[in-house]
N, C-alpha and C positions, 0 to 999 in steps of 0.2 A: 503494500500500500504505499502511495505517496504521504501519506499524513504523517509519517516519522520518517523524513528523507533521510537522516542519518544512518538509520539501519537498513534502509529499503533501497537505495538507489541501484545497488545491483540486482535488485529483485522485479525492477520494471520490465514489462513486456518488451522483447528485443522483436517481436514480429512488426510491431508499428513504431514508427520515429516521427519526429516534428519535420515534417516536409518542409514548414516555414524554417526552422533553423539551418536544415540541410541546405536548402535554396541560397540561404544568404551566405553560408560557408564558401560554396562555390564561387558566390558574387564577390570574394577576396580573394587574396594572394595568399598571405601568409597568416592572417587574423592577429600580426602583433602588433600593427598600429591602425588605429581607426579609420576606416574608408567612409564613402560618403555614401548616403541613402540608396540601396540597390534602386536599378532603373524602374524595374517591374513593379516594385513597391511605390517609387515616387509615382508613375503613371496612374497606379489606382487612385492616389490623392486626387491627381487632376481630374481625373475622370468625374471624382465625387465633389468636383467644384472648389476643393480645398487647396489653397497655395500652400506651399511648404514653408512659406514662413510663418504659418500657423501652428506647424508641427514641431514638437519636441521627442526625439527617440534616443535610446541608447539600447543597445544589444552588445552583451558581453559575458562570456565564458567565465564563470566564477572561480576558474583553476587560472586564468590570464590576467597579467596586470593591465592590458589596453582593450577598450571595447573592440567588438569586432567590426561595428559600425555606428555611427551617430548622425543625428540630424538636430541641429540647435539646442545641443544638450545644456548650455548655459542660462538660456534664456527662461525667465521665470514665468509658468503658466499658471491658471485656476485649474488644479486637479481634481476637484469634486470629491468624491469620497474617498479617491486613493489618498487623500491626506490621512486617514484613518492609519496608515501603515507607521506613520511617525507617531501618533498618538499609543497605537498598541505596542510597539516595539520599546519605546521609552518606558509604558507601564510595565512590562514584563521585565525590564532591567531593574526599574527604580523602585518599585512595589514588590517584585519577584512573583514568580508564576502561581504560587500557593496563597497569596494575599486574598483576605476575605473581608468584606464589609459587615459591620455589625449595627443592628437597631435594637437598642435596648428600651425596655419598660420599666419605668420607677413606679414605686407607689407613694402618692402624695399625702398620705396620711394614714392610720392603722387600719389593719385587716383583723377583722372581728368576725368569726365564724363564717368566713368565703365573703364578707361584705367589707369593701373599701370605703371606709368614712373620708372621703376625700378625691381629689384627684388621681386620673392615671397619666402618667407622663411619656411620651414618647420620644425617643431621640434617634434621628436620623444620622447617619454618616455617608450618606450619598450612594447607598446600595444602589448598581444601575438596572437590577433584574429583580423585585419582588411580585413573583407572579401570583396570581388568584391561589393557586394552591400552596404556595410557600405561605402566605397572607393566613389562610386556612389553618395551616401548621402551627402558624405564629398564635392564633387565637386558642388552639388546643394546648398549647403550652403555658398559656395563661390560667385557663381552666385546669389544667393537669396539676399546676404549682398552688392552686386553692383559691383562685379567684373566681367568685360566682355572680358579684354583684358591685357597681359601682355607684356610689350615690353623689359624686361629684361628676365634675367634666373631663373631658381629653384635653389634655396640653400638648400641644405639637411643639417639640424643640428642632429647628429647621435652621439652626445657628452654624451648622456643620459648613454650609456654603455661604459666602456673602455675593449673591449675584445681583447684578441690575435687574431693574424691571423688565419683564420679558413681554414682547409683543409678539405673539403667533400668527399675525398677518403679516409681519413687515417682511418677512422673504419673499412670498409670492400671493398672498392676498388669500392664503387657505388656512385660515386659524384652527380649523378643526381636524385638519389633516394631522395623525399621530407624529409624523415626523418633524413638526412644528412645535412639538410640545417643550418647552423651557425645562432646564434642569432643575433639580432641587434636592435639597440634602434628605427629605423625607417623601421620595418618590414611592408610589404603589402601582403598580401595574400600569406603568407609562401613561397613567391618567387617562385612560381609553375604556370606552363600552364598545361591546361586541356586540353586532345586532345579527343574527342568523335568521336566514330564511330557507323555507323547504315547504314543499307540497304536503298537505296532509295525507294519511294514510286512504283515506277516502278520496282524494283526489278533488274534493271541492273545496278546497279552503287553503291560506297558507299559515303554516306554523312560524310564528315569531317567537324566537329565544333571545332573551337579552343577558348577558352576563358582563359583569355583574348586575344584580338589580341592585339599585341603591336609590333611598327616598328621596333624594332631591333630583331625581332624573324620572319625569313623567314620560309614560310611554302609549301612544294612542295606539288604536286599533292595526292590526296589520293590513299589507295591501291584499288587493283582490286577485285570485288565481286568474290567469288568463292562458289562451292558447299563442302559438306562434314561436318563433324563433328567440333564443334567450337575448342575443345581441347585447346592446348598452342597457343590462336591467336595472343598473343604479340611475340609470335617468327614468326609466320607466316607471319606478316604486313611488315616484312622488315625493321623495323625502324631505321634510323639513326640520332643521334642527336650529333651534333656538337656546343660546346659551347666554346664562345672565350672570355667571360666575357662582353664584350660590344656589341657584336653580336652572334647571335645562328641561328642555321638551323636545320629544322626538315624534313626529306623525309621519304618516306614509299614505298618502292619498291615492296613489296611483295601481298599476297593476304589477303583478309579478308572474313571468311566464313559467307554465311549468316544465319548460324543456330545460331551465336552469339547473333544476336538482336543487341540491343545497349550496348555498352560498353566503360568505359571511363579509360585513363591512365594520370595520374599526374606525370609530370618532370619538375625539377628543372633547370632552366634555367637562364642565365645572373649574373651579380654581382649585390650586393644590391642596390647602387644608380642609376645604369643603369635600374635596374627592376623598382625603384619608379618613376624615370622619365619616363620611358614608360606608364607606369599606369598613369601618371598625364597627359600627352599628349592625351592617349587615351580617358580619360574619363572627362577631361575639354572641350576637344572639343566636345564631344558628348553631352556635358550640354549647348553646346552654346558659348563656350568661344573660345577665340585666341590666340594660344600661339606657339611661334616658337624658342624658345630659348632652351639653353642647362642646364647642373647642373653641380654645384660646391658643394664642402663641405664647410660648415661655422658655424657660431654659432647666434643663435636667438639674439636680442638685450636683454639685463639683465632686464630692467624697462618697456617694451614694453608691450601695451596690445594687446591679439591676435584679429586678425581680424575675425577669425573662429575657431571652436575648434570640433574636433571630440573626444567623448568620449566613451571608451569601454563599453561592457557588465558589471556587476558586477562581482566581482570575485567568487563568488558561483557558478555563472554559467560558467566563465572560468574554474573552476577546475573538474566540469563535463567533459567537453571535455579532459581536461589532463588525469584524471583518466578512464572514460567509453572508450575513443577510444585511451588511451595510446598516445596522442600526445608527441612526446619528443621535439619538437621545443617550443611548448607552455610551457612545463616544464621548459626548459631553460629560456625561458624569465621571467616566475615567479620566478626561482631560483636567476637570477640577480636582479629581483627586489627588493628581501628580502636585498640584501646589503644596498637599500636607505632608510631602518628603522634603520640602525645603524651608518651610516655615509653619509654626502651629496653625491650627484654623481659627477663624475661618477661612475657607479657600477663595480666592478669587482668580477671574480670567487672567487678570495680569499677572499673578504669581504663577499660573500654570505655565503660560508664556516665559516667563524667565525660567523656570525650573526646566522646561523643555530646553531653552536656549543653552543652558548651563551644562546640560547632561552632552548635548550635542559638540559642545566646546571642550569638556572633558573626554570625550570618544575621539575627538578630532576629526570630525565630521564636518567637513566645510558644506555650509549649505546658503551661499550670498544669494541674495532675493527673498529667503524665506519669509511668508507673512502666514502668522497662526491669528486666527479669530477665536476659534472655537474648538478646533481641533478635530471636527466632523466630516470638514468639507462642505457641508450644507451653508455656503458663504460664496458672495461674490468678491470678497476680498481677499482670501486665502490664496498666496503663491507657493509654489516651488517648481524647480526646473526638473527637468527628465535626469541631468546628470547628478544632482542631489538625491533623488528617489534610486538612482540605480548605486549610488555610495552607500545609502542606508540599508537597501537589500543584500549588499556584498558583506557589509558589518553584521548584517543579521545572520547570514549565512555562517557565519564565522564565531558568532556568539554562544555563550553558555545556554540561552533560550532558543537557540535555533528551531527545535522542535516543537515547542510550542508556538512559535510564531510561524512557522510554515505551515502547520497543521490547521492555523485559524484562518487561511486563505480557502477561496472557492477552488474546487476542483473541476475542470474542463469536463463541460458534458455531463457532470453527475451531480453536483450540490449548490447550495445557495444560489449567488446571482449567476452563476455560469450553469445552471442545470440545462438550461435549454439552449446554450451556444455550444458552438463547436461539436455539434455531435454528429456530423458527416466530416469532421476533419481528423487529421494523423495526430493531433496533440489531444485527442479526447482522452481524459485520465491521464494525462502526460503532464499537465500543466498546473501550477497552483497560483490564481492570480485574484489580484482586489481590482474591481470595476467603479469606475466613476462616470456619473452621467448627471449632467445640469444641461439646461437650455444652452445652446452652443458651445457646451463642453462633454468630449468623450476621451476617456481614461482607461488606461490599462497597466498594470505593474505586478511583476512577480517574477516567478521560477518558470522555465521550460524545459524538460527533460527529453533528452535526443534518445534515439534507438541504443548507442552505444553508452548510454547512463551518464553523459555529460549534461550539468547544469548550466542553464543559461540564465542571466539576468535580462529580463525584458521590459523595457518601460516604455509607453507610448502616450502621447498627450497631445489633443486636439483642441484648440481655442478657435472657433470659427462658427458662422450663422449654419454652415453646412456640416458640421461636425458629427450630425447623427447619419449622416450619408457615408462616414468614413468607416464603417466596421468594417468591409471587404479588406480594405487596404490594411 
């Protein structure tokens, strides 16, 4: 398997190789001095209407000191989500692959016969992935530790991050898209609600399932079941989402084609504290607890011992979601956490940037023109050159965290953002890559392994209005 390349390079299938890499090898004489972009590749960009001055490329054998060929390697481009490679490699080295985030619960009063006479305090430390299942387990732990009822309120300690006010509509005017959710020290379930649609067993109606069910989110009737092709089903269901921060409503006045089968729609609703309070109210009650209080911001007692703790999966598991699935919110949570390796909390974006820059300096990884904004690539301002990314990938290949980093990348034609790409190509199963996509941006960076087991660093970035047409190149 390519998931652990140190141990598996020699086990890669020799029946197929990277035709792309082999063709490039034929296009250069010795491979010791970087050549210009091979003409066939250059022509494909031209056919796509992409001028070569909008393209940055580096291809290099990891065992060689010079690239096989380059195209504008030093010009900074917007890399889109490929910027996550910088964040995740830095995190693996600075935090360690086994780093875990902790979310603690503290008692704000005496516990008598299972009843807390006071507030329950929740302190978040930026866990990027508290799922519904993990939250349910956290509520079960509270109950198992003897908490049956709370007479007070829920106090939310979100002070581990000190982030600026976040406008979810600022990037692209889509405030309810999950990728536009802002980071928070007490992030739960990505602050989203899943609406599931499916024809009923009788075939005469639509079953609408909502997860999680939150008291502040009102949900109307499901759409009508209809005939016809599935098509753009999200447009036909006539969805209306009204989000007031502390209250939200969802309505579906249209129709749902039976041909669609089962479909899901994830929507970001409510503000962070209201969402966490709703999650607590729903799942603490589901675990058999009693709670009727509100919420308020506060700070956990400094020297108190936690009553219960929710621990995240290890970082090596987290970065797999960040890179394979290109999760922007998780990347931003990880990026902010980096600031805590350099200074005590609260973590700020400015400190996270300084931490990454200092780490790069210690690693002697030159990245002229690097611009970091949030570490996720969901940005119009972030910049990095193809040469800088190639140096990063080469350093990662020689790092003690090489396996964890490489296995976080999507495998061509097999999983993540590459599951449907390269299926008919000779790099299927033999390339570990991070993709990047924004309007006017297409990027790809990672490792390609040829039929002889040689590993090549491959970086390609296109910034142009026709970038979406450059995939063939």
